[in-house]
C-alpha positions as CSV (number, residue, x, y, z in Angstrom):
1,M,15.9,-17.5,-4.6
2,S,17.7,-16.6,-1.4
3,K,17.8,-13.1,0.2
4,K,20.0,-11.9,3.0
5,N,18.4,-9.0,4.6
6,K,20.3,-6.7,6.9
7,P,18.7,-6.4,10.3
8,A,18.5,-2.9,11.8
9,N,20.9,-2.8,14.7
10,S,21.4,0.8,15.0
11,A,20.1,2.5,18.2
12,P,17.0,4.6,18.1
13,K,17.6,8.2,17.3
14,P,17.0,10.6,20.2
15,P,13.7,12.4,20.1
16,V,13.5,15.5,17.9
17,Q,13.6,18.7,20.0
18,E,10.7,20.4,18.6
19,Q,6.9,20.4,19.1
20,Q,5.4,17.1,18.1
21,T,1.8,16.7,16.8
22,K,-0.7,15.2,19.2
23,L,-1.9,11.8,18.2
24,P,-5.6,10.7,18.7
25,E,-6.2,9.0,22.1
26,L,-6.4,5.3,21.5
27,P,-6.9,2.2,23.7
28,E,-3.8,0.8,25.3
29,D,-3.9,-2.2,22.7
30,D,-3.1,0.3,20.0
31,F,-0.1,1.9,21.7
32,D,2.4,-0.5,20.1
33,M,1.0,0.7,16.6
34,L,1.5,4.2,17.6
35,D,5.0,4.0,19.0
36,F,6.3,6.5,16.4
37,D,9.5,8.4,16.8
38,D,7.5,11.2,14.8
39,D,3.9,11.7,13.9
40,P,2.5,9.0,11.6
41,L,2.4,11.3,8.6
42,S,6.0,12.4,9.0
43,A,5.1,16.1,9.2
44,T,8.2,16.9,11.2
45,G,11.6,17.2,9.7
46,V,13.8,14.2,10.1
47,S,17.1,12.9,8.8
48,R,16.1,9.6,7.4
49,K,12.6,8.3,6.9
50,S,11.3,4.7,6.0
51,L,8.4,4.0,3.5
52,V,6.9,0.5,3.2
53,I,4.8,-0.1,0.1
54,F,2.4,-3.2,0.6
55,F,1.1,-5.0,-2.4
56,L,-2.0,-7.2,-1.6
57,I,-2.4,-9.5,-4.7
58,D,-5.1,-11.9,-5.6
59,T,-3.7,-15.2,-6.9
60,S,-6.9,-17.2,-6.9
61,G,-7.7,-19.6,-9.8
62,S,-9.7,-16.9,-11.7
63,M,-6.4,-15.0,-12.1
64,K,-4.8,-18.0,-13.9
65,G,-3.5,-17.4,-17.4
66,T,-3.3,-14.0,-19.1
67,K,-4.2,-12.0,-16.1
68,M,-1.4,-13.4,-13.9
69,G,1.1,-13.4,-16.8
70,E,0.3,-9.7,-17.5
71,L,0.5,-8.8,-13.8
72,N,3.9,-10.6,-13.4
73,T,5.3,-8.8,-16.3
74,V,4.2,-5.3,-15.3
75,M,5.3,-5.8,-11.7
76,E,8.9,-6.8,-13.0
77,E,8.9,-3.5,-15.0
78,L,7.6,-1.4,-12.1
79,I,10.2,-2.1,-9.6
80,P,12.9,-0.1,-11.3
81,E,10.4,2.8,-11.6
82,I,9.7,2.8,-7.9
83,R,13.4,2.8,-7.2
84,R,13.3,6.4,-8.4
85,V,10.6,7.4,-6.1
86,G,11.3,9.4,-3.0
87,E,14.1,11.6,-1.8
88,A,17.7,10.7,-1.0
89,D,16.6,10.6,2.7
90,T,13.9,8.1,2.1
91,E,14.3,4.4,2.4
92,V,11.7,2.6,0.3
93,K,10.8,-1.1,1.1
94,I,8.5,-3.5,-0.6
95,A,6.3,-6.1,1.1
96,V,4.0,-8.4,-1.1
97,L,1.2,-10.5,0.3
98,T,-0.6,-12.9,-1.9
99,F,-4.0,-14.6,-1.1
100,S,-5.8,-17.5,-2.7
101,T,-6.5,-20.6,-0.5
102,G,-4.7,-19.0,2.5
103,V,-2.2,-16.2,2.4
104,K,1.6,-16.0,1.8
105,W,4.2,-13.3,1.8
106,M,6.6,-13.2,-1.1
107,Y,9.5,-12.4,1.4
108,A,9.6,-12.9,5.2
109,E,9.9,-9.1,5.7
110,P,10.0,-5.9,3.7
111,I,12.8,-5.8,1.3
112,A,14.7,-2.4,0.4
113,I,13.8,-1.5,-3.1
114,E,17.4,-1.5,-4.2
115,E,17.6,-5.3,-3.3
116,F,14.1,-6.3,-4.3
117,E,13.6,-9.0,-7.0
118,W,10.1,-9.9,-8.1
119,Q,9.2,-13.6,-7.9
120,R,6.8,-14.6,-10.5
121,L,3.4,-15.6,-9.1
122,T,1.1,-18.5,-10.1
123,A,-2.7,-18.7,-9.5
124,S,-4.9,-21.4,-8.0
125,G,-7.5,-21.8,-5.3
126,V,-10.2,-19.5,-3.8
127,T,-10.1,-15.9,-2.7
128,S,-9.2,-15.6,1.0
129,M,-9.3,-11.7,1.0
130,G,-10.6,-11.4,4.6
131,E,-7.7,-13.6,5.9
132,A,-5.3,-11.3,4.0
133,F,-6.7,-8.3,5.7
134,K,-6.2,-9.9,9.0
135,E,-2.6,-10.9,8.2
136,L,-1.8,-7.4,7.1
137,S,-3.2,-5.9,10.3
138,M,-1.0,-8.2,12.3
139,R,2.1,-7.5,10.4
140,M,1.7,-3.7,10.2
141,S,3.1,-3.0,13.6
142,R,6.4,-1.8,15.2
143,N,6.6,-5.4,16.5
144,S,6.7,-6.8,12.9
145,F,7.1,-5.4,9.5
146,L,7.2,-1.7,10.6
147,N,10.1,-2.0,12.9
148,S,12.5,0.3,11.3
149,P,14.6,2.3,13.7
150,S,14.4,5.4,11.5
151,L,11.3,7.7,11.4
152,S,8.5,6.4,9.3
153,F,6.0,7.7,6.7
154,A,2.7,6.0,7.0
155,P,2.6,3.0,4.6
156,V,1.3,2.7,1.0
157,I,-1.3,-0.2,0.6
158,F,-2.2,-1.4,-2.9
159,L,-5.0,-4.1,-3.3
160,M,-5.4,-5.9,-6.6
161,T,-8.2,-8.5,-7.3
162,D,-10.3,-9.9,-10.1
163,G,-13.3,-11.1,-8.1
164,Y,-15.3,-11.3,-5.0
165,P,-13.9,-12.8,-1.7
166,S,-14.7,-16.4,-0.9
167,D,-14.4,-15.6,2.9
168,D,-15.8,-13.0,5.2
169,Y,-13.9,-9.8,3.9
170,K,-16.0,-7.6,6.1
171,E,-14.7,-9.3,9.3
172,G,-11.1,-9.0,8.1
173,L,-11.7,-5.4,7.0
174,E,-13.1,-4.6,10.5
175,A,-10.0,-6.0,12.1
176,L,-7.7,-4.1,9.7
177,S,-9.6,-0.9,10.2
178,S,-8.6,-0.8,13.9
179,N,-4.9,-0.7,12.9
180,S,-3.5,2.8,13.1
181,W,-1.0,2.3,10.3
182,Y,-3.9,1.4,8.0
183,K,-6.0,4.3,9.2
184,F,-3.1,6.8,8.3
185,G,-1.8,4.9,5.3
186,L,-2.4,5.8,1.7
187,K,-4.8,3.1,0.2
188,A,-5.7,2.3,-3.4
189,A,-7.2,-0.7,-5.2
190,L,-7.4,-2.2,-8.7
191,G,-10.3,-4.3,-10.1
192,I,-9.3,-6.7,-12.8
193,G,-11.9,-7.8,-15.3
194,N,-15.6,-7.8,-15.2
195,E,-16.2,-9.7,-12.1
196,A,-14.2,-7.3,-9.7
197,N,-16.5,-5.2,-7.5
198,D,-15.5,-1.6,-7.3
199,D,-17.9,-0.8,-4.5
200,M,-16.3,-3.4,-2.3
201,L,-12.8,-2.1,-3.2
202,A,-14.0,1.3,-2.2
203,E,-14.8,-0.1,1.3
204,F,-11.1,-0.9,1.5
205,T,-9.8,2.5,0.3
206,G,-12.4,4.6,1.7
207,S,-13.0,6.5,-1.6
208,K,-14.1,5.6,-5.1
209,D,-11.5,8.0,-6.5
210,T,-8.7,5.7,-5.3
211,V,-10.2,2.6,-7.1
212,V,-9.4,2.0,-10.7
213,H,-10.3,-0.8,-13.1
214,A,-8.7,-2.7,-15.9
215,Y,-10.5,-4.6,-18.6
216,S,-7.5,-5.5,-20.8
217,G,-3.8,-6.5,-20.5
218,N,-2.8,-2.9,-21.7
219,Q,-5.1,-1.3,-19.1
220,L,-3.7,-3.6,-16.3
221,A,-0.3,-2.4,-17.0
222,Q,-1.3,1.2,-17.1
223,M,-3.4,1.2,-14.1
224,I,-0.7,-0.7,-11.9
225,K,2.0,1.8,-12.8
226,I,-0.2,4.8,-12.4
227,V,-1.6,3.8,-8.9
228,A,1.8,2.3,-7.6
229,V,4.1,5.3,-8.7
230,T,1.6,8.1,-7.8
231,A,0.9,6.6,-4.3
232,S,4.7,6.1,-3.8
233,Q,5.5,9.6,-4.7
234,I,2.7,11.0,-2.4
235,G,3.4,8.6,0.3
236,S,7.1,9.8,0.5
237,K,6.1,13.5,0.6
238,S,6.5,15.4,3.8
239,M,3.5,17.8,4.5
240,T,3.4,20.8,6.8
241,L,0.9,20.8,9.7
242,A,-0.2,24.3,9.0
243,D,-2.8,25.7,6.8
244,Q,-2.5,29.1,4.9
245,N,-3.7,30.9,8.1
246,E,-0.8,29.1,9.9
247,Q,-3.4,27.2,12.0
248,E,-2.2,23.9,13.3
249,L,-3.8,20.9,11.4
250,S,-4.5,17.6,12.9
251,D,-3.0,14.3,11.9
252,E,-6.3,13.4,10.3
253,D,-6.2,16.6,8.2
254,V,-2.8,15.8,6.9
255,Y,-3.8,12.2,6.1
256,A,-7.0,13.5,4.4
257,S,-4.9,15.8,2.2
258,K,-2.7,13.0,1.2
259,Q,-5.5,10.7,0.3
260,K,-7.4,13.3,-1.5
261,M,-4.3,14.3,-3.5
262,L,-3.9,10.6,-4.4
263,G,-7.5,10.3,-5.6
264,Q,-7.2,13.4,-7.8
265,Q,-4.0,12.5,-9.3
266,I,-5.0,8.9,-10.0
267,Q,-8.3,10.0,-11.7
268,E,-6.4,12.7,-13.8
269,L,-3.9,10.2,-15.0
270,V,-6.5,7.5,-15.7
271,S,-8.5,9.9,-17.8
272,K,-5.4,10.7,-19.9
273,N,-4.7,7.0,-20.5
274,E,-8.2,5.7,-21.3
275,S,-8.0,2.8,-23.8
276,D,-10.5,1.2,-26.3
277,D,-8.8,-2.2,-25.9
278,V,-11.1,-5.2,-26.3
279,S,-11.8,-6.8,-22.9
280,F,-9.6,-9.8,-22.1
281,D,-12.4,-11.4,-20.0
282,S,-13.2,-13.7,-22.9
283,G,-9.6,-14.9,-22.9
284,W,-8.8,-14.4,-19.2
């Protein structure tokens, strides 16, 4: 399928004439990732903001069959639901990175949710998760996938896998952890089947509350929708930088509030949707 993407040619907006939040001091190499027109958590009022939702999807051979079929089906159903996320002043984009023996983007750049069409995935090969982390880190910058001229929310990053990496995921995660967009982004992960390691996934998200697990096709559909929609809703929410005593909060405080909110809402929704379905691992 061919896509024509409209490059952003509009000139950058003039700086907002109000007090901006102070970003953490970082090495010069990180400046390109912190070249925000606003703060990385969009705490200041803006006219138009951009939110990119990244899906990192395991397409290794162990996902072949029912797992991949169920995932393709639920992702096709999910896109219309995400289109309803956010306010009228929020531009939502989707980027899909798959990893098996190597990594591959579904499209060459993030696609506006109104134009996005799911391309059904197939499974084969090994699990190059560490390579996927490095690729994501390279693309999450103002010089690449986050080059919107509008002001930006921190991205939403959703990892899905059914097993343990075949490469050095810790090396890849270390590289990703130095990326400022990753630090401030909302992160969640889904373990699929009995072989997925939730502790490892918690290393990626930073919290066990933002890791969920699916043991059946029905659970897989439920968990993907719960996590993706909830993370998108919270990710597109502007938050004030003042507490109840009107004390200024740091960027880290705002990020922590959003990530905590994500974990709480995911766990509440998961508990309401618990299923007694028989595990598909015997058939997956």
